[in-house]
Biopython code that builds the backbone (N, CA, C, O; Angstrom):
import numpy as np
from Bio.PDB.StructureBuilder import StructureBuilder

atoms = [
    (1, "MET", "N", (5.381, 1.600, -30.684)),
    (1, "MET", "CA", (3.944, 1.816, -30.837)),
    (1, "MET", "C", (3.308, 1.637, -29.457)),
    (1, "MET", "O", (3.456, 0.583, -28.838)),
    (2, "PHE", "N", (2.615, 2.643, -28.984)),
    (2, "PHE", "CA", (1.959, 2.607, -27.708)),
    (2, "PHE", "C", (0.487, 2.236, -27.895)),
    (2, "PHE", "O", (-0.216, 2.839, -28.706)),
    (3, "MET", "N", (0.035, 1.244, -27.142)),
    (3, "MET", "CA", (-1.356, 0.802, -27.261)),
    (3, "MET", "C", (-2.057, 1.103, -25.948)),
    (3, "MET", "O", (-1.528, 0.794, -24.881)),
    (4, "THR", "N", (-3.227, 1.693, -26.009)),
    (4, "THR", "CA", (-3.960, 1.978, -24.788)),
    (4, "THR", "C", (-4.431, 0.670, -24.179)),
    (4, "THR", "O", (-4.839, -0.246, -24.893)),
    (5, "LEU", "N", (-4.371, 0.588, -22.862)),
    (5, "LEU", "CA", (-4.765, -0.642, -22.183)),
    (5, "LEU", "C", (-6.291, -0.675, -22.066)),
    (5, "LEU", "O", (-6.898, 0.195, -21.441)),
    (6, "THR", "N", (-6.889, -1.682, -22.671)),
    (6, "THR", "CA", (-8.337, -1.817, -22.593)),
    (6, "THR", "C", (-8.659, -2.889, -21.584)),
    (6, "THR", "O", (-7.862, -3.784, -21.302)),
    (7, "ASN", "N", (-9.848, -2.766, -21.054)),
    (7, "ASN", "CA", (-10.324, -3.723, -20.045)),
    (7, "ASN", "C", (-10.915, -4.937, -20.770)),
    (7, "ASN", "O", (-11.869, -4.774, -21.531)),
    (8, "PRO", "N", (-10.392, -6.128, -20.567)),
    (8, "PRO", "CA", (-10.896, -7.297, -21.239)),
    (8, "PRO", "C", (-12.388, -7.581, -20.887)),
    (8, "PRO", "O", (-13.104, -8.198, -21.675)),
    (9, "LYS", "N", (-12.824, -7.141, -19.742)),
    (9, "LYS", "CA", (-14.226, -7.391, -19.341)),
    (9, "LYS", "C", (-15.191, -6.660, -20.282)),
    (9, "LYS", "O", (-16.348, -7.055, -20.425)),
    (10, "ASN", "N", (-14.701, -5.592, -20.919)),
    (10, "ASN", "CA", (-15.567, -4.799, -21.803)),
    (10, "ASN", "C", (-15.420, -5.242, -23.276)),
    (10, "ASN", "O", (-15.991, -4.616, -24.169)),
    (11, "GLN", "N", (-14.660, -6.313, -23.522)),
    (11, "GLN", "CA", (-14.404, -6.719, -24.898)),
    (11, "GLN", "C", (-15.121, -8.037, -25.215)),
    (11, "GLN", "O", (-15.437, -8.822, -24.321)),
    (12, "ARG", "N", (-15.359, -8.249, -26.469)),
    (12, "ARG", "CA", (-15.849, -9.546, -26.927)),
    (12, "ARG", "C", (-14.685, -10.494, -26.926)),
    (12, "ARG", "O", (-13.535, -10.060, -26.990)),
    (13, "THR", "N", (-14.959, -11.813, -26.854)),
    (13, "THR", "CA", (-13.889, -12.779, -26.798)),
    (13, "THR", "C", (-12.959, -12.681, -28.003)),
    (13, "THR", "O", (-11.741, -12.788, -27.861)),
    (14, "GLU", "N", (-13.527, -12.479, -29.175)),
    (14, "GLU", "CA", (-12.749, -12.376, -30.403)),
    (14, "GLU", "C", (-11.751, -11.204, -30.299)),
    (14, "GLU", "O", (-10.598, -11.305, -30.719)),
    (15, "ASN", "N", (-12.233, -10.104, -29.730)),
    (15, "ASN", "CA", (-11.353, -8.927, -29.596)),
    (15, "ASN", "C", (-10.233, -9.190, -28.607)),
    (15, "ASN", "O", (-9.108, -8.728, -28.799)),
    (16, "ILE", "N", (-10.539, -9.939, -27.540)),
    (16, "ILE", "CA", (-9.501, -10.275, -26.573)),
    (16, "ILE", "C", (-8.406, -11.090, -27.241)),
    (16, "ILE", "O", (-7.214, -10.832, -27.072)),
    (17, "VAL", "N", (-8.849, -12.085, -28.010)),
    (17, "VAL", "CA", (-7.843, -12.955, -28.694)),
    (17, "VAL", "C", (-7.038, -12.135, -29.670)),
    (17, "VAL", "O", (-5.817, -12.282, -29.721)),
    (18, "ASP", "N", (-7.672, -11.273, -30.450)),
    (18, "ASP", "CA", (-6.932, -10.409, -31.382)),
    (18, "ASP", "C", (-5.913, -9.524, -30.659)),
    (18, "ASP", "O", (-4.777, -9.372, -31.107)),
    (19, "ASP", "N", (-6.332, -8.956, -29.557)),
    (19, "ASP", "CA", (-5.425, -8.068, -28.799)),
    (19, "ASP", "C", (-4.286, -8.870, -28.158)),
    (19, "ASP", "O", (-3.171, -8.363, -28.032)),
    (20, "LEU", "N", (-4.555, -10.104, -27.759)),
    (20, "LEU", "CA", (-3.481, -10.909, -27.186)),
    (20, "LEU", "C", (-2.405, -11.215, -28.223)),
    (20, "LEU", "O", (-1.227, -11.343, -27.887)),
    (21, "LEU", "N", (-2.813, -11.328, -29.473)),
    (21, "LEU", "CA", (-1.852, -11.667, -30.520)),
    (21, "LEU", "C", (-0.893, -10.499, -30.809)),
    (21, "LEU", "O", (0.226, -10.721, -31.272)),
    (22, "VAL", "N", (-1.337, -9.230, -30.533)),
    (22, "VAL", "CA", (-0.483, -8.099, -30.854)),
    (22, "VAL", "C", (-0.025, -7.311, -29.622)),
    (22, "VAL", "O", (0.899, -6.504, -29.728)),
    (23, "ASN", "N", (-0.632, -7.519, -28.484)),
    (23, "ASN", "CA", (-0.315, -6.714, -27.303)),
    (23, "ASN", "C", (0.821, -7.356, -26.496)),
    (23, "ASN", "O", (0.754, -8.533, -26.142)),
    (24, "ASP", "N", (1.817, -6.600, -26.223)),
    (24, "ASP", "CA", (2.966, -7.098, -25.431)),
    (24, "ASP", "C", (2.838, -6.801, -23.936)),
    (24, "ASP", "O", (3.681, -7.237, -23.152)),
    (25, "SER", "N", (1.829, -6.087, -23.539)),
    (25, "SER", "CA", (1.682, -5.696, -22.151)),
    (25, "SER", "C", (1.356, -6.882, -21.273)),
    (25, "SER", "O", (0.351, -7.559, -21.489)),
    (26, "ARG", "N", (2.185, -7.138, -20.297)),
    (26, "ARG", "CA", (2.003, -8.280, -19.379)),
    (26, "ARG", "C", (0.704, -8.080, -18.584)),
    (26, "ARG", "O", (-0.038, -9.032, -18.342)),
    (27, "GLN", "N", (0.448, -6.849, -18.189)),
    (27, "GLN", "CA", (-0.771, -6.578, -17.407)),
    (27, "GLN", "C", (-2.004, -6.949, -18.214)),
    (27, "GLN", "O", (-2.917, -7.597, -17.703)),
    (28, "TYR", "N", (-2.028, -6.527, -19.507)),
    (28, "TYR", "CA", (-3.173, -6.853, -20.342)),
    (28, "TYR", "C", (-3.269, -8.361, -20.526)),
    (28, "TYR", "O", (-4.359, -8.922, -20.414)),
    (29, "THR", "N", (-2.166, -9.023, -20.802)),
    (29, "THR", "CA", (-2.148, -10.479, -21.050)),
    (29, "THR", "C", (-2.746, -11.233, -19.857)),
    (29, "THR", "O", (-3.598, -12.103, -20.036)),
    (30, "GLU", "N", (-2.309, -10.905, -18.670)),
    (30, "GLU", "CA", (-2.833, -11.573, -17.471)),
    (30, "GLU", "C", (-4.316, -11.299, -17.263)),
    (30, "GLU", "O", (-5.086, -12.195, -16.919)),
    (31, "SER", "N", (-4.700, -10.049, -17.478)),
    (31, "SER", "CA", (-6.118, -9.702, -17.350)),
    (31, "SER", "C", (-6.972, -10.417, -18.386)),
    (31, "SER", "O", (-8.063, -10.898, -18.081)),
    (32, "ALA", "N", (-6.469, -10.483, -19.610)),
    (32, "ALA", "CA", (-7.198, -11.117, -20.698)),
    (32, "ALA", "C", (-7.344, -12.623, -20.415)),
    (32, "ALA", "O", (-8.429, -13.181, -20.583)),
    (33, "HIS", "N", (-6.274, -13.268, -19.993)),
    (33, "HIS", "CA", (-6.350, -14.690, -19.675)),
    (33, "HIS", "C", (-7.353, -14.943, -18.531)),
    (33, "HIS", "O", (-8.143, -15.885, -18.587)),
    (34, "ALA", "N", (-7.308, -14.114, -17.527)),
    (34, "ALA", "CA", (-8.220, -14.269, -16.404)),
    (34, "ALA", "C", (-9.682, -14.120, -16.890)),
    (34, "ALA", "O", (-10.553, -14.885, -16.476)),
    (35, "GLU", "N", (-9.935, -13.157, -17.749)),
    (35, "GLU", "CA", (-11.276, -12.929, -18.268)),
    (35, "GLU", "C", (-11.748, -14.074, -19.129)),
    (35, "GLU", "O", (-12.905, -14.484, -19.042)),
    (36, "ILE", "N", (-10.868, -14.595, -19.958)),
    (36, "ILE", "CA", (-11.252, -15.732, -20.797)),
    (36, "ILE", "C", (-11.573, -16.947, -19.944)),
    (36, "ILE", "O", (-12.560, -17.638, -20.198)),
    (37, "PHE", "N", (-10.757, -17.217, -18.941)),
    (37, "PHE", "CA", (-11.053, -18.360, -18.027)),
    (37, "PHE", "C", (-12.344, -18.133, -17.254)),
    (37, "PHE", "O", (-13.100, -19.077, -17.022)),
    (38, "ARG", "N", (-12.604, -16.889, -16.851)),
    (38, "ARG", "CA", (-13.845, -16.616, -16.132)),
    (38, "ARG", "C", (-15.050, -16.921, -17.045)),
    (38, "ARG", "O", (-16.030, -17.527, -16.609)),
    (39, "ARG", "N", (-14.960, -16.488, -18.328)),
    (39, "ARG", "CA", (-16.039, -16.768, -19.278)),
    (39, "ARG", "C", (-16.198, -18.261, -19.497)),
    (39, "ARG", "O", (-17.320, -18.754, -19.609)),
    (40, "LEU", "N", (-15.089, -18.986, -19.560)),
    (40, "LEU", "CA", (-15.144, -20.434, -19.754)),
    (40, "LEU", "C", (-15.835, -21.080, -18.569)),
    (40, "LEU", "O", (-16.671, -21.965, -18.753)),
    (41, "ILE", "N", (-15.506, -20.657, -17.357)),
    (41, "ILE", "CA", (-16.154, -21.219, -16.155)),
    (41, "ILE", "C", (-17.648, -20.944, -16.185)),
    (41, "ILE", "O", (-18.442, -21.846, -15.917)),
    (42, "VAL", "N", (-18.050, -19.725, -16.503)),
    (42, "VAL", "CA", (-19.443, -19.368, -16.589)),
    (42, "VAL", "C", (-20.176, -20.250, -17.612)),
    (42, "VAL", "O", (-21.276, -20.742, -17.358)),
    (43, "THR", "N", (-19.535, -20.435, -18.773)),
    (43, "THR", "CA", (-20.121, -21.266, -19.826)),
    (43, "THR", "C", (-20.310, -22.699, -19.374)),
    (43, "THR", "O", (-21.345, -23.308, -19.646)),
    (44, "ILE", "N", (-19.320, -23.241, -18.686)),
    (44, "ILE", "CA", (-19.403, -24.600, -18.172)),
    (44, "ILE", "C", (-20.516, -24.705, -17.117)),
    (44, "ILE", "O", (-21.280, -25.670, -17.120)),
    (45, "GLN", "N", (-20.607, -23.743, -16.243)),
    (45, "GLN", "CA", (-21.656, -23.764, -15.225)),
    (45, "GLN", "C", (-23.071, -23.706, -15.855)),
    (45, "GLN", "O", (-23.984, -24.412, -15.427)),
    (46, "GLU", "N", (-23.218, -22.859, -16.866)),
    (46, "GLU", "CA", (-24.523, -22.766, -17.561)),
    (46, "GLU", "C", (-24.821, -24.077, -18.268)),
    (46, "GLU", "O", (-25.966, -24.527, -18.251)),
    (47, "PHE", "N", (-23.836, -24.701, -18.885)),
    (47, "PHE", "CA", (-24.010, -25.986, -19.566)),
    (47, "PHE", "C", (-24.416, -27.047, -18.550)),
    (47, "PHE", "O", (-25.317, -27.844, -18.812)),
    (48, "ASN", "N", (-23.755, -27.063, -17.390)),
    (48, "ASN", "CA", (-24.091, -28.044, -16.362)),
    (48, "ASN", "C", (-25.548, -27.877, -15.872)),
    (48, "ASN", "O", (-26.247, -28.867, -15.660)),
    (49, "LEU", "N", (-25.989, -26.647, -15.699)),
    (49, "LEU", "CA", (-27.354, -26.403, -15.292)),
    (49, "LEU", "C", (-28.341, -26.893, -16.307)),
    (49, "LEU", "O", (-29.338, -27.525, -15.957)),
    (50, "LYS", "N", (-28.076, -26.610, -17.573)),
    (50, "LYS", "CA", (-28.969, -27.062, -18.652)),
    (50, "LYS", "C", (-28.975, -28.582, -18.753)),
    (50, "LYS", "O", (-30.030, -29.192, -18.929)),
    (51, "SER", "N", (-27.799, -29.192, -18.641)),
    (51, "SER", "CA", (-27.745, -30.655, -18.738)),
    (51, "SER", "C", (-28.394, -31.310, -17.537)),
    (51, "SER", "O", (-28.942, -32.405, -17.664)),
    (52, "GLU", "N", (-28.352, -30.682, -16.383)),
    (52, "GLU", "CA", (-29.000, -31.218, -15.175)),
    (52, "GLU", "C", (-30.514, -31.235, -15.396)),
    (52, "GLU", "O", (-31.180, -32.211, -15.052)),
    (53, "LYS", "N", (-31.056, -30.166, -15.964)),
    (53, "LYS", "CA", (-32.498, -30.131, -16.269)),
    (53, "LYS", "C", (-32.870, -31.199, -17.275)),
    (53, "LYS", "O", (-33.901, -31.857, -17.135)),
    (54, "THR", "N", (-32.036, -31.376, -18.290)),
    (54, "THR", "CA", (-32.306, -32.385, -19.307)),
    (54, "THR", "C", (-32.221, -33.775, -18.700)),
    (54, "THR", "O", (-33.032, -34.639, -19.033)),
    (55, "THR", "N", (-31.269, -34.008, -17.829)),
    (55, "THR", "CA", (-31.134, -35.323, -17.183)),
    (55, "THR", "C", (-32.371, -35.619, -16.369)),
    (55, "THR", "O", (-32.886, -36.736, -16.436)),
    (56, "LYS", "N", (-32.866, -34.673, -15.609)),
    (56, "LYS", "CA", (-34.081, -34.912, -14.800)),
    (56, "LYS", "C", (-35.280, -35.221, -15.705)),
    (56, "LYS", "O", (-36.095, -36.086, -15.384)),
    (57, "PHE", "N", (-35.383, -34.521, -16.823)),
    (57, "PHE", "CA", (-36.464, -34.777, -17.771)),
    (57, "PHE", "C", (-36.361, -36.181, -18.368)),
    (57, "PHE", "O", (-37.369, -36.873, -18.512)),
    (58, "MET", "N", (-35.150, -36.598, -18.713)),
    (58, "MET", "CA", (-34.920, -37.919, -19.269)),
    (58, "MET", "C", (-35.257, -39.007, -18.280)),
    (58, "MET", "O", (-35.801, -40.045, -18.657)),
    (59, "VAL", "N", (-34.939, -38.784, -17.016)),
    (59, "VAL", "CA", (-35.290, -39.761, -15.955)),
    (59, "VAL", "C", (-36.809, -39.855, -15.841)),
    (59, "VAL", "O", (-37.364, -40.946, -15.707)),
    (60, "LEU", "N", (-37.463, -38.717, -15.895)),
    (60, "LEU", "CA", (-38.935, -38.717, -15.820)),
    (60, "LEU", "C", (-39.534, -39.501, -16.994)),
    (60, "LEU", "O", (-40.468, -40.282, -16.816)),
    (61, "LEU", "N", (-38.984, -39.283, -18.193)),
    (61, "LEU", "CA", (-39.462, -40.025, -19.378)),
    (61, "LEU", "C", (-39.219, -41.510, -19.200)),
    (61, "LEU", "O", (-40.090, -42.315, -19.530)),
    (62, "ALA", "N", (-38.067, -41.896, -18.691)),
    (62, "ALA", "CA", (-37.762, -43.283, -18.455)),
    (62, "ALA", "C", (-38.706, -43.937, -17.482)),
    (62, "ALA", "O", (-39.146, -45.068, -17.692)),
    (63, "VAL", "N", (-39.020, -43.227, -16.416)),
    (63, "VAL", "CA", (-40.001, -43.733, -15.416)),
    (63, "VAL", "C", (-41.362, -43.901, -16.083)),
    (63, "VAL", "O", (-42.044, -44.898, -15.847)),
    (64, "ALA", "N", (-41.758, -42.958, -16.897)),
    (64, "ALA", "CA", (-43.047, -43.069, -17.588)),
    (64, "ALA", "C", (-43.055, -44.294, -18.528)),
    (64, "ALA", "O", (-44.077, -44.973, -18.631)),
    (65, "GLN", "N", (-41.970, -44.575, -19.192)),
    (65, "GLN", "CA", (-41.885, -45.732, -20.082)),
    (65, "GLN", "C", (-42.005, -47.034, -19.254)),
    (65, "GLN", "O", (-42.675, -47.977, -19.677)),
    (66, "VAL", "N", (-41.378, -47.077, -18.118)),
    (66, "VAL", "CA", (-41.481, -48.265, -17.261)),
    (66, "VAL", "C", (-42.889, -48.459, -16.788)),
    (66, "VAL", "O", (-43.386, -49.585, -16.776)),
    (67, "ILE", "N", (-43.543, -47.404, -16.400)),
    (67, "ILE", "CA", (-44.955, -47.506, -15.980)),
    (67, "ILE", "C", (-45.826, -48.001, -17.101)),
    (67, "ILE", "O", (-46.676, -48.867, -16.895)),
    (68, "LEU", "N", (-45.623, -47.450, -18.320)),
    (68, "LEU", "CA", (-46.414, -47.903, -19.469)),
    (68, "LEU", "C", (-46.135, -49.377, -19.804)),
    (68, "LEU", "O", (-47.056, -50.124, -20.134)),
    (69, "ALA", "N", (-44.880, -49.785, -19.718)),
    (69, "ALA", "CA", (-44.531, -51.195, -19.970)),
    (69, "ALA", "C", (-45.165, -52.118, -18.958)),
    (69, "ALA", "O", (-45.671, -53.182, -19.315)),
    (70, "LEU", "N", (-45.142, -51.718, -17.680)),
    (70, "LEU", "CA", (-45.771, -52.520, -16.620)),
    (70, "LEU", "C", (-47.298, -52.621, -16.854)),
    (70, "LEU", "O", (-47.903, -53.677, -16.668)),
    (71, "ALA", "N", (-47.893, -51.489, -17.267)),
    (71, "ALA", "CA", (-49.320, -51.501, -17.537)),
    (71, "ALA", "C", (-49.661, -52.443, -18.697)),
    (71, "ALA", "O", (-50.660, -53.160, -18.643)),
    (72, "GLN", "N", (-48.827, -52.439, -19.748)),
    (72, "GLN", "CA", (-49.045, -53.337, -20.872)),
    (72, "GLN", "C", (-48.924, -54.811, -20.473)),
    (72, "GLN", "O", (-49.718, -55.654, -20.892)),
    (73, "ILE", "N", (-47.884, -55.102, -19.634)),
    (73, "ILE", "CA", (-47.713, -56.461, -19.161)),
    (73, "ILE", "C", (-48.900, -56.880, -18.316)),
    (73, "ILE", "O", (-49.412, -57.988, -18.479)),
    (74, "PHE", "N", (-49.347, -56.018, -17.420)),
    (74, "PHE", "CA", (-50.474, -56.322, -16.548)),
    (74, "PHE", "C", (-51.746, -56.567, -17.382)),
    (74, "PHE", "O", (-52.486, -57.513, -17.112)),
    (75, "LEU", "N", (-51.996, -55.737, -18.372)),
    (75, "LEU", "CA", (-53.171, -55.914, -19.225)),
    (75, "LEU", "C", (-53.026, -57.160, -20.119)),
    (75, "LEU", "O", (-54.041, -57.782, -20.434)),
    (76, "ALA", "N", (-51.848, -57.539, -20.528)),
    (76, "ALA", "CA", (-51.658, -58.735, -21.320)),
    (76, "ALA", "C", (-51.960, -59.992, -20.508)),
    (76, "ALA", "O", (-52.517, -60.949, -21.046)),
    (77, "PHE", "N", (-51.610, -60.009, -19.246)),
    (77, "PHE", "CA", (-51.857, -61.179, -18.403)),
    (77, "PHE", "C", (-53.326, -61.191, -17.930)),
    (77, "PHE", "O", (-53.845, -62.256, -17.597)),
    (78, "LYS", "N", (-53.976, -60.079, -17.895)),
    (78, "LYS", "CA", (-55.338, -59.997, -17.442)),
    (78, "LYS", "C", (-56.332, -60.617, -18.467)),
    (78, "LYS", "O", (-57.409, -61.079, -18.090)),
    (79, "LYS", "N", (-55.954, -60.616, -19.746)),
    (79, "LYS", "CA", (-56.835, -61.143, -20.792)),
    (79, "LYS", "C", (-56.946, -62.613, -20.721)),
    (79, "LYS", "O", (-57.650, -63.219, -21.530)),
]
sb = StructureBuilder()
sb.init_structure("model")
sb.init_model(0)
sb.init_chain("A")
sb.init_seg("    ")
for serial, (resi, resn, name, xyz) in enumerate(atoms, 1):
    if name == "N":
        sb.init_residue(resn, " ", resi, " ")
    sb.init_atom(name, np.array(xyz, "f"), 0.0, 1.0, " ", f" {name:<3s}", serial, name[0])
structure = sb.get_structure()
């Protein structure tokens, strides 16, 4: 059975996995693995960017809480 060689870059991840299960072509297998790893790296980079933004926001909220706590302490001693 001859299978036409498809470009993994043009496939959805599910299709790549399905094709890897039935395709014996070494060229396709290497290309598919490279594409899956590329997508994984992109996903990790996007996650890191989002988590970096979240971390900065959480630090800002923590600083605001400290300022509010200090203001409450100052006002409590002022009375």
